[in-house]
N, C-alpha and C positions, 0 to 999 in steps of 0.2 A: 369528533372529527379532529384528527391530528394534523396540524399545519406544519409543513416540512420545507426547509431550505435544502436544496440539493446542490452541493458544490462539486463541480466536475461532471456536469450533467450530460456532456457529449461523449464521454469515454465509455468503456465497456461496462463498468460498474454502474455508472450513471444511467445508461440506456436500459440496463436490466432493472434498475430501481424504478424507472418510469413505467416499465412493463408491469411490475408488481403493483404500483400505485393504480394503474389503469384497471387492474382486476379487482380493486377494492375502492371504488369511488365514494362509498359511504363511510370509509374509514380514514382516508388520507386526502389531503389537498396540498398541491405544490404552490408555495407562495414566493419562492425564490429559486433562481437558476444561475449557474455560472459556468463559463467555459474559458478555455485558454485562447483559442483562435478559430475554432470551427463555427464560424458565424452563420453559415447556411443551416447547419443542424440546429444551432441555438435558436434561430429565428423560427424554425418549424416547431420547436418545443414551446416557444413563447405563444405561438398560435394555438397550440393544443392546451395550454394552461394560461388562459387570458388574465388571471389575477396575479400572475407571478411577476415580480421585479427581477432584474437580471444584472449581472456584472461580468466583465471580462478581465482576466488577470494580466493581459498584455494590451497596453493602451492603443497601439495603432489599429487594432482590429475593431475597436468600438467605433471609430470614425468611419471605417469601411462599412460596418453594418448599418449605421444610421444614414449613410448616403443612399444605400439601397432600400432601406426600410425606415423612412423618417417617422412613420407613425408610432414606432417603438420608443422614440426618444423620451416620452414621459415615464416610461417604465425602467429606464436605464439609471442605475445607481452610480455607475462610474466604471473606471478601468484602472489597472495598475496595482501597485503593491498593497494599498489599503482597501481596495474595492471590495474584497471578499468579506473583510471585517465589517465594512460599511453596510453590506448587504444583510448580514446577520442582524446588525443593530436596527436597520430600517424596517425589517419585516417582523422582528420579535417572534420567531416561530416557536412551536412546541418541541421541535426536534431539528437538529442540523445533521444531515447525512453528508459526511466528508468523504467523497470519492475522488479527491484530487490525487495526482501523482506527484511525488516529490516534496521537497522541503517547504514549498509554498503553502502546504496545508497546515503548518504549525500555528501561525498567528490566528487564523479564524477559529481554530479549535480552542485555543486558550480564551479568545474573546467570548465564545459561546459559553464555555464552562464558567468563566468569571461572571457572566450574566445569569447563571443558574439554568442554562438551557442544556439539556442532555445532548450528547453527540454520539451518533452511530458512526464509527470510524473504520473506513477501509484504507485510510491513508497511513500505511506502515511508517512512513518517514517521520510523521509528527510524533508518534509514540517512541520510536527508536531514538530520536534526538532529544525529545522533551518529556520522556516518561515521568520523571520525578516532578517536574514543574506542572504537568497536566494533572497528575493525581493530587497534588497539593491544591490546585485550582478547584478540582472537583470536590475535594474534602471541604474547602471553604464555603462553597456555594450549595453543596448537596446535590449537584447535578451528576448524572451517571455518564460514564464513558462506556459505550456499548460496542463490542467488537462486531465486525461484519465479515472479516476473513473467515472462510469456511472452517479453517483449522481451529480458530479460537471460539467460534460459535459451537463447534463440536466439543471442545474442552468444557465450555460453560455448561452445555447440556449434560455431559457425562458427570461433571462434578455435582450438579444438582445442589442439594443443601449440605453436602458433605463438608466437613472441616478440612482445611488444608493440611493439618497434621495427620490426617488419615490417608494422605496421598503419598505413595511411594515415588511415583514419577509420572509425568505426562509424556506421551510419544506423539510428535507431530509427523504426519506423513508427507512425503514429497514424491511427485511424479518422476523426478529425475531430469525433466526437461527434454528438449528435442535431441540432445546429444548423448543421452544416457547409455545408448548401445553402440555409439560410434567408437571405432578404434582410437586409442589415445594418440597414436602417431598421425592421425588424420585431422587433429584439431586445428592445426595452424592454417589449414586451407579452407575451413568452413566459411560459408557465406552468410550474410545477414539473413537472407531468405531461409536458409536451412535452420538457423537458430530460432527464427520466428515461427517455424512450423511445429507448434506445440502439439504433442500427440493426443491430449485429452481435453485441455481447457482452451477457451477462446478468450484471450486477454489482450491488454494493451502491449505495445512494443517493449516498454521499459521493463515491466514485470516479467515478460516472456524471456527477455535476456537474463534477468535475475534468476529465473527458473533454471536456465541452462547452466549458470554458474553455481547455483544453489545459494547465492547470496540471499534470495528471498526467504529461505528457511532459517538462515541466521537472523535476519530481521524479525521473522516471526518468533524465533526463540527469545529475542529481546522483548518483543511485545508480550509474550506469555509471562516473562519475568515480571513485568510491571502490572499487567492486567490481573494476574492471579497471585501476585506476591510470592512467586516461586523462586528458590535459588536456582542458579544455572545448572548445578549438578543434578537437579531433579527434572531437567528437560532434555529429551532426546529426540533424534530425527531418524526416520527410516525411509528407505525408498519403497514406494508402493505404486508400481506403474499404472495400475488400473484407475486410480483416483476415486475409488468408491468409499473406502474408509478415510474419514477426514482427520481423525485424531483418536488416540486412546488415552484413557486414564487408568493407571494401575494403582490399586490401593494396597495398604500395608498388609492386608490379610491375604494378598496374592490374587484377588479377583481383578479382572480387567474389563472395563466398559469401553465400547467403541461406538462412534456415531457414523452411520452409513447413509449414502444417498448418491444419486447421479451427480456428475460434475457439472452442476447448474447453479450459478450464483444466485438465482432467484430464491432458492431455499433459504440460505443464510440471510439474505437481504430482508425477506419477509419476517424472519425470526427477529431481526434487529429492529425493524420498523414497528412491529406489533408488541415487542417486549413490554411488560411481562405476560401479556396474553398470547394466545395462539389463534391464528386464523386459518381457515381453509385456503390452500394455495391454488387449487385447481390443477396442480401438478402431481404426478405420481411416479414413484420409482417402482419398477418391477423386480423383486428379489430374484425371481427365477430367470430373469434376463441378464443379471449381473454376470460378468465373466469370472473365471477362476481368479481368486485373490492371492497375490504373492507379496512377500515382504523381504527386504534384504538390507544389510548394513550399508551405510554410506561409504563409498570408495573414496578416500581422501585424496588419492592420486588424481582422480578424475575431476575433483571439485576443490582445487587449491584455494579458491577465493572463499569457500565456505569456512575453511579453517582460519584464514586471516580474519574473517568477519567475527567468528566466535572468539578469537583472541581479543578483538576490540570490545566485544560484549562483556567479557570477563574483566577487562581492564577498567571499565566503567568511566566515570567522569565525562570528559568531552570526547573520548575515543570513539563512541558510536556516532557522534556528529561528524567527526573526521571521516570515518568509514562511509557514512551516507553521502557526504558531499563529494568525496573522491569517486565513489561508485557511480553517482549520478553523472558526473562529468565523463567518466570513462565509458559508460554505456552510451551516452550521447555521441561520443567520438566514434565508437564502434558502429552505431547505427548510421552515422554520416560517412562511413567508409574510410575513416582516418587512421584507425588502428585495427590490427587483427584481433580475433577473439582471444588469443593467448596472451595478449598484452593487458587485458583488463586487470588481472591481478598485480601487474607491475605498478600500475597507477595507484591502486589501493595500498599496496605494501609501501610504496614510496611515501605517500602522504601520511600513513600511520607512523612511519619512522621520522618524518620531518617536522610535523606540527607538534608544538609543545603540549604535553598532557597537563590538564588543569581540571579542577572540580567544576561542577555545574551548580550554581546557586540560584540563578535567575534566568529569565528569557534572554537577557542581554549577553550572558555568557555563551549561550547556544548560538545566537546570531553572530557573535564575534568569531567563534570557532568556525562556523560555516563560511564566513567571509574570508578568514585567513586561509582556510583549506583550499577554497576555490581559487584564491589568488596564487597560492603556491602551485597548484596543478596547472593553472594557466601559464605562469611564468616558466615552469619546468618543462611542460610537455607541448604547449601550444605551438612553439616554433617548429618542433619536429612534425607535429600534425599538419601544419601548413606546408612544410617541405614535402610531406608525403602526398598531399593533394596535388602538388606541382610535379610529383614523380621524380624528385631529385635525391631522395634518400629513403631508406627503409624506416617505417614508423617504429618508434620506441625501441 
């Protein structure tokens, strides 16, 4: 029986993970849950998993939950910045599944690895900003960092036991997002609702916006760099609208292996939870029902943020942390109606040009870069965003 702490249990990945766990009650048990602010959903999950302790990453919401459900107080580990790390330490699980969105996922991932607890990670931002630090922590303790993203699970399965020097390149597939077929001259007028209408995947708001800008594929490129120790020149991205092939691995002898399946996150989640074993999922993909599969190169004019993000990836040091912080803030501003879709790249490019480049030697370097970047974006853009809300000026 594998005891699991699920961080980000109320989001899309978290809910899918709980569905997978419910299908294998003899294999998995939830001993910890966390959410940001969806207290009603979290309370229901606590009822369904009566042994689980819980934490909230935003303090005001814990008080609200306990006022409505005082009987849950003995199971509350806490709320706020350190609560997720406290939850991991209090439960001492066999596995942490990090399904958090954003930079908040970095600290608990490091804490788990430092404690020798393997982490199944769907939290792109923790690997993008702290890849070197995470791998060093994993090496010290012997704990594994297990990918959950469908693309990296696909790469892992295609690689099998092959040596990295036998790999010519890996190819990460991208749906292209909700705007992939939209005329370029119509981008300035797209609405939040249009950007969130993803054609194949059901995901959270932030990653759906990142899919439309293709920033998510740049983040996945950085993840692949760290997870599989691949140089950036060996990682490519192609547009695959059907989302059936999740990644390719091309070997030096010219052969290509692809991993296929329906766009259902329960497949890679089960793979990560059960690794290194395989369990019956109760789910099936019908090959004859697959649509015709097509692939095409990334149009850099359509996805300018993708190129900016790749430049940050290749620069290394603290540049990916700057990229991540600026992107998180820009996406939030877009979702809140403060900037148009076409201004997302302006914020990213501005931050990458303004924040001093430095090497990353420890967690403190990452935290400081994140703080400085967010402060710069806040000071530079927040007054314009506030003015835009008042309707007194054009945002950005």
